[in-house]
Backbone bond lengths (Angstrom), bond angles and torsions (degrees), N, CA, C in turn:
res aa  C-N    CA-C-N  psi(-1)  N-CA   C-N-CA  omega(-1)  CA-C   N-CA-C  phi
1 X - - - 1.429 - - 1.492 109.27 -
2 X 1.277 117.21 140.20 1.479 120.89 -175.76 1.587 110.64 -72.23
3 X 1.290 116.17 149.64 1.432 123.71 177.83 1.511 110.08 -57.06
4 X 1.325 114.77 -42.93 1.513 119.26 -176.75 1.544 109.29 -59.96
5 X 1.340 115.51 -39.48 1.486 117.35 178.08 1.558 111.19 -65.76
6 X 1.309 116.29 -42.79 1.466 119.66 178.90 1.520 112.89 -58.69
7 X 1.343 114.05 -45.18 1.484 117.43 178.77 1.591 108.75 -64.87
8 X 1.266 116.40 -43.29 1.443 118.89 178.70 1.478 110.44 -62.88
9 X 1.336 118.53 -39.47 1.459 121.45 179.62 1.507 110.84 -62.90
10 X 1.334 119.11 -42.94 1.448 120.88 179.93 1.518 110.33 -62.87
11 X 1.331 114.62 -40.95 1.486 119.76 177.71 1.503 111.22 -63.61
12 X 1.380 115.65 -47.67 1.476 121.03 178.19 1.501 111.76 -62.04
13 X 1.326 117.92 -38.42 1.480 120.00 178.47 1.495 111.89 -54.76
14 X 1.327 115.85 -39.67 1.461 119.76 180.00 1.489 112.69 -72.58
15 X 1.333 116.43 -34.60 1.428 120.70 -172.60 1.507 112.15 -126.30
16 X 1.327 117.77 29.51 1.480 123.07 -172.34 1.530 112.02 -54.77
17 X 1.266 121.46 -43.07 1.440 121.19 -175.32 1.508 113.17 -66.33
18 X 1.333 116.05 -19.27 1.479 118.10 -179.73 1.521 111.94 -92.17
19 X 1.353 117.75 -27.23 1.450 120.14 -171.61 1.479 116.32 -111.13
20 X 1.331 118.93 -16.37 1.439 122.20 -176.63 1.512 109.85 -103.42
21 X 1.340 114.45 121.91 1.427 123.10 178.59 1.574 108.43 -61.60
22 X 1.311 118.99 125.74 1.459 124.50 -179.78 1.550 110.49 58.97
23 X 1.321 118.68 43.89 1.453 120.96 -176.51 1.549 110.45 -59.11
24 X 1.318 118.92 -34.16 1.478 120.12 -177.46 1.484 111.45 -64.28
25 X 1.325 119.39 -38.14 1.430 125.68 177.11 1.533 110.40 -63.07
26 X 1.323 116.33 -46.28 1.427 122.46 -179.84 1.527 109.59 -65.86
27 X 1.309 118.01 -42.48 1.475 122.44 178.63 1.525 109.71 -61.88
28 X 1.332 119.67 -40.87 1.425 123.38 -178.79 1.527 109.08 -63.80
29 X 1.339 115.47 -49.64 1.482 119.52 178.26 1.547 112.14 -56.13
30 X 1.328 113.71 -42.49 1.449 119.19 -179.36 1.533 109.66 -62.77
31 X 1.305 117.01 -41.11 1.507 118.78 179.57 1.589 108.52 -62.38
32 X 1.304 116.17 -44.47 1.432 118.17 -178.54 1.528 111.60 -62.34
33 X 1.326 116.68 -45.07 1.496 117.61 178.20 1.515 110.48 -67.88
34 X 1.342 118.69 -35.96 1.455 122.48 -179.81 1.532 109.55 -61.07
35 X 1.343 115.91 -41.37 1.449 120.87 178.94 1.513 111.71 -57.57
36 X 1.290 116.69 -46.07 1.479 121.36 179.62 1.558 111.19 -65.07
37 X 1.313 117.16 -38.98 1.425 120.20 -177.04 1.542 111.70 -78.33
38 X 1.335 115.21 -41.00 1.483 119.27 -175.45 1.529 113.84 -62.99
39 X 1.329 117.74 -27.46 1.432 118.15 -178.77 1.519 111.68 -75.22
40 X 1.319 118.28 -8.60 1.446 123.78 175.21 1.540 109.38 -99.86
41 X 1.344 114.59 105.96 1.471 117.07 -176.97 1.552 111.40 -67.61
42 X 1.321 117.41 -15.23 1.481 121.26 -179.25 1.513 111.15 -106.74
43 X 1.298 118.28 27.64 1.464 119.35 -178.63 1.532 108.86 -63.68
44 X 1.330 112.41 151.19 1.470 118.95 -176.05 1.528 111.40 -123.49
45 X 1.305 115.47 174.30 1.467 121.18 177.34 1.492 111.70 -58.33
46 X 1.335 115.94 -26.53 1.446 119.43 -177.72 1.550 111.39 -61.30
47 X 1.304 116.85 -29.37 1.466 122.13 176.87 1.536 109.52 -56.52
48 X 1.347 114.84 -43.42 1.457 118.51 -175.90 1.482 112.18 -74.94
49 X 1.340 118.09 -28.81 1.428 121.65 172.86 1.526 109.40 -63.34
50 X 1.290 117.84 -42.47 1.430 120.76 177.24 1.527 110.38 -63.56
51 X 1.306 118.64 -43.04 1.443 120.82 176.47 1.528 112.58 -58.84
52 X 1.357 114.51 -44.27 1.481 118.50 178.06 1.538 110.23 -59.54
53 X 1.294 116.99 -44.29 1.513 121.32 -178.59 1.519 108.67 -64.71
54 X 1.336 116.52 -41.07 1.503 116.99 177.21 1.511 108.45 -63.24
55 X 1.324 117.70 -41.82 1.455 123.07 179.10 1.535 111.30 -59.59
56 X 1.306 117.91 -38.36 1.439 120.81 179.52 1.571 109.11 -66.37
57 X 1.324 116.21 -36.72 1.477 119.34 176.42 1.493 111.70 -69.34
58 X 1.304 117.61 -43.11 1.504 122.97 -177.97 1.535 109.52 -66.45
59 X 1.314 116.42 -45.25 1.438 120.64 -171.98 1.558 112.47 -100.47
60 X 1.290 116.31 24.52 1.486 123.74 173.14 1.547 111.26 50.19
61 X 1.341 116.27 57.48 1.430 124.46 176.56 1.528 115.92 63.25
62 X 1.318 115.99 20.95 1.487 120.89 172.73 1.513 106.64 -78.41
63 X 1.308 115.07 98.32 1.497 120.84 -174.76 1.535 111.45 -62.85
64 X 1.311 118.18 -38.61 1.466 121.98 -177.16 1.578 108.70 -64.19
65 X 1.351 116.24 -46.13 1.489 116.52 179.30 1.520 111.00 -68.22
66 X 1.334 118.97 -37.78 1.409 121.73 176.93 1.570 111.19 -61.66
67 X 1.348 117.03 -42.88 1.432 120.70 175.14 1.495 111.25 -62.14
68 X 1.324 118.25 -42.23 1.437 122.74 179.95 1.525 110.22 -62.09
69 X 1.333 117.36 -43.84 1.449 119.13 175.51 1.505 113.07 -60.52
70 X 1.320 115.88 -41.58 1.449 120.72 177.54 1.544 112.49 -61.99
71 X 1.363 114.80 -49.09 1.468 119.44 179.72 1.497 114.61 -64.75
72 X 1.318 115.47 -37.26 1.479 119.88 -179.48 1.562 108.13 -70.06
73 X 1.280 118.04 -40.18 1.412 122.12 172.12 1.525 112.69 -55.77
74 X 1.341 114.28 -49.10 1.440 120.83 -179.43 1.499 111.08 -62.75
75 X 1.338 120.01 -39.43 1.456 122.66 177.33 1.531 110.35 -61.22
76 X 1.314 117.64 -41.66 1.459 119.71 -179.69 1.524 110.53 -67.57
77 X 1.358 117.31 -42.85 1.482 121.27 178.85 1.551 109.34 -60.38
78 X 1.336 115.67 -45.15 1.451 118.93 179.73 1.514 112.11 -62.78
79 X 1.305 118.31 -37.98 1.493 120.39 177.43 1.511 111.13 -62.02
80 X 1.354 116.31 -39.64 1.433 120.33 176.68 1.535 111.53 -66.06
81 X 1.321 116.06 -48.25 1.427 120.35 -174.76 1.521 111.52 -67.12
82 X 1.339 118.35 -33.19 1.455 123.25 -178.04 1.527 109.50 -90.88
83 X 1.339 116.85 2.21 1.512 119.49 -175.85 1.464 111.57 50.52
84 X 1.329 115.11 50.28 1.470 123.77 -175.84 1.530 108.75 -104.70
85 X 1.285 118.55 62.92 1.466 124.55 177.45 1.513 112.55 76.15
86 X 1.301 119.04 12.16 1.448 121.00 177.07 1.482 109.14 -144.05
87 X 1.338 117.12 134.20 1.459 121.58 171.17 1.525 107.20 -138.63
88 X 1.299 116.00 179.14 1.462 121.76 -175.35 1.481 111.70 -56.74
89 X 1.360 117.74 -45.83 1.475 120.40 178.89 1.508 113.55 -62.09
90 X 1.343 116.51 -41.01 1.471 119.81 -178.86 1.526 107.36 -69.35
91 X 1.309 119.48 -38.41 1.443 123.01 177.70 1.517 111.16 -60.89
92 X 1.325 115.58 -46.04 1.497 120.03 179.00 1.545 109.27 -61.57
93 X 1.355 116.48 -46.27 1.413 119.75 179.95 1.555 112.80 -62.51
94 X 1.328 115.66 -34.78 1.488 121.56 178.85 1.527 109.26 -68.04
95 X 1.300 118.29 -38.49 1.455 121.99 179.97 1.529 108.36 -68.10
96 X 1.367 116.84 -44.09 1.432 119.20 178.19 1.543 112.45 -64.09
97 X 1.296 117.90 -39.70 1.428 123.67 176.94 1.537 110.69 -60.65
98 X 1.337 116.30 -46.95 1.441 121.02 178.45 1.533 112.07 -57.76
99 X 1.328 115.38 -39.25 1.475 118.62 179.50 1.490 113.41 -73.00
100 X 1.323 117.99 -27.13 1.451 119.05 172.32 1.517 113.73 -69.46
101 X 1.336 114.06 -36.09 1.442 120.54 178.07 1.523 112.68 -76.44
102 X 1.321 116.85 -47.03 1.443 121.99 -177.89 1.551 108.55 -129.98
103 X 1.369 117.77 82.20 1.427 122.09 -172.89 1.528 113.41 -61.63
104 X 1.328 120.05 -23.09 1.440 121.27 179.79 1.547 113.20 -64.24
105 X 1.328 114.78 -19.27 1.472 118.79 177.23 1.516 110.53 -62.59
106 X 1.339 118.78 -18.95 1.460 119.46 178.19 1.492 112.10 -57.99
107 X 1.325 116.96 -27.65 1.486 120.28 179.38 1.541 111.94 -68.61
108 X 1.307 115.68 -13.18 1.492 121.43 -177.96 1.547 110.71 -87.72
109 X 1.303 116.87 -6.18 1.425 119.24 175.38 1.550 108.84 -88.60
110 X 1.286 113.86 107.80 1.482 120.65 -173.57 1.516 109.92 -115.79
111 X 1.327 114.14 110.97 1.439 121.10 -178.03 1.546 113.05 -57.85
112 X 1.287 117.80 -40.88 1.459 120.73 -179.43 1.510 110.39 -62.99
113 X 1.321 118.53 -42.00 1.442 122.35 179.15 1.512 110.84 -63.87
114 X 1.325 116.50 -45.89 1.474 122.00 -177.07 1.561 109.76 -66.82
115 X 1.346 117.44 -33.84 1.432 118.72 -178.21 1.559 112.44 -67.16
116 X 1.361 116.53 -20.55 1.433 119.81 178.34 1.526 112.45 -63.67
117 X 1.320 116.54 -18.52 1.451 121.41 179.80 1.532 112.86 -85.18
118 X 1.324 118.16 -18.35 1.418 122.82 -174.88 1.552 114.21 -63.12
119 X 1.316 117.10 -44.06 1.486 117.28 -176.90 1.539 115.39 -64.50
120 X 1.341 116.86 -5.87 1.430 120.27 178.93 1.522 112.49 -87.89
121 X 1.355 116.25 -0.17 1.448 120.97 -178.88 1.537 108.45 -109.09
122 X 1.362 113.42 137.77 1.437 118.01 -175.66 1.550 112.48 -119.46
123 X 1.309 118.55 -18.07 1.454 123.16 179.47 1.545 108.11 -80.93
124 X 1.311 116.73 128.38 1.480 120.57 -175.20 1.533 112.37 -62.67
125 X 1.319 118.95 -39.89 1.453 121.76 174.99 1.508 114.00 -59.41
126 X 1.304 114.28 -44.45 1.474 121.35 -179.79 1.522 110.49 -66.54
127 X 1.340 115.08 -41.01 1.503 118.73 177.14 1.497 108.86 -60.62
128 X 1.323 119.49 -45.89 1.428 123.93 177.77 1.528 111.41 -58.41
129 X 1.322 114.89 -45.61 1.485 119.88 177.40 1.512 112.28 -59.25
130 X 1.342 116.44 -46.73 1.482 122.03 177.79 1.516 109.99 -61.14
131 X 1.268 116.06 -44.78 1.503 118.28 178.43 1.535 112.78 -61.83
132 X 1.348 117.18 -37.85 1.436 121.22 174.01 1.545 112.11 -64.18
133 X 1.309 115.44 -42.20 1.460 119.50 176.82 1.534 111.58 -62.76
134 X 1.328 115.55 -43.54 1.454 120.77 177.13 1.516 111.71 -60.69
135 X 1.303 116.31 -44.14 1.481 120.90 177.86 1.516 109.88 -63.11
136 X 1.335 117.21 -44.12 1.456 120.91 176.28 1.506 112.42 -55.82
137 X 1.400 117.06 -49.25 1.446 121.48 179.74 1.520 112.78 -60.01
138 X 1.327 116.43 -43.32 1.443 119.71 -177.09 1.557 109.41 -66.75
139 X 1.351 114.92 -40.00 1.469 118.48 177.28 1.530 111.62 -65.12
140 X 1.337 114.56 -40.93 1.477 119.70 177.14 1.508 111.24 -60.47
141 X 1.325 115.92 -41.01 1.436 122.04 178.34 1.522 111.48 -62.53
142 X 1.302 114.88 -49.74 1.507 119.53 -179.71 1.511 111.28 -63.99
143 X 1.337 119.72 -44.07 1.390 120.44 178.14 1.519 113.41 -62.78
144 X 1.332 116.47 -41.72 1.460 117.87 179.13 1.528 111.37 -66.64
145 X 1.302 115.80 -41.24 1.483 118.23 -179.31 1.536 110.02 -65.29
146 X 1.301 118.16 -37.38 1.456 120.88 179.70 1.525 113.89 -72.99
147 X 1.342 115.73 -44.06 1.460 119.46 -178.29 1.530 114.85 -76.68
148 X 1.314 115.90 -26.97 1.435 119.37 -173.83 1.488 112.52 -114.12
149 X 1.324 117.85 23.20 1.476 122.71 -172.80 1.540 112.76 -54.87
150 X 1.343 115.44 -45.89 1.444 118.26 -177.86 1.564 112.69 -69.14
151 X 1.342 113.67 -39.31 1.457 117.43 -179.03 1.537 107.89 -67.90
152 X 1.352 118.04 -40.27 1.511 119.87 178.00 1.505 111.90 -59.61
153 X 1.324 114.85 -42.90 1.505 117.54 -178.84 1.516 108.71 -65.34
154 X 1.307 118.81 -42.65 1.466 123.33 -179.76 1.552 108.40 -63.35
155 X 1.342 117.90 -48.28 1.437 122.28 179.89 1.514 113.37 -61.64
156 X 1.311 117.86 -39.80 1.449 122.28 176.87 1.521 112.19 -65.60
157 X 1.292 116.77 -40.25 1.438 121.75 176.88 1.507 109.65 -60.90
158 X 1.353 116.49 -47.89 1.456 122.25 179.20 1.538 110.53 -62.82
159 X 1.337 115.93 -46.92 1.445 121.29 -177.31 1.527 110.21 -60.87
160 X 1.358 118.39 -46.45 1.475 120.95 -177.36 1.512 110.83 -70.77
161 X 1.290 119.93 -30.14 1.456 121.81 -179.81 1.559 109.73 -73.43
162 X 1.356 116.34 -30.08 1.477 120.50 179.58 1.513 110.14 -68.15
163 X 1.381 115.18 -37.04 1.467 119.69 -173.24 1.549 113.28 -96.82
164 X 1.335 115.54 -5.50 1.457 119.76 -178.66 1.529 109.21 -80.95
165 X 1.300 115.16 -26.65 1.485 115.71 -177.51 1.505 114.19 -94.36
């Protein structure tokens, strides 16, 4: 990764909500990916390469946004692993809270994307834990989409009308 990106990333980390378009959406995705990675104590750099590639697909080859997604995910994972104010339970609660506030984020939980991280795990207990997390996230997505369908439609209409003009 280029030095210029790293400097920009540190600057953006401090002021992300001001400079990054749809930072909340990116932050939410990063939390979801971080949850899947953080439960694997033997996670590798390959996890972040997968996240970057997913980001390139999501953001239509926008390398800066893909890098930002990767780095934000890595920040969250590091906070969990270093016990720096974040753990698995807090991360789960944060995802749930985000969905209560902005239910349309449930559409950003993509089972196929998350499953790409599973082959990087070799310990049976960790695989089971990741599968349970994946099942939890998919159920959370479905429940949110079902219970908040009208609110999501209203929010999306408002959201798209704000950015259409």
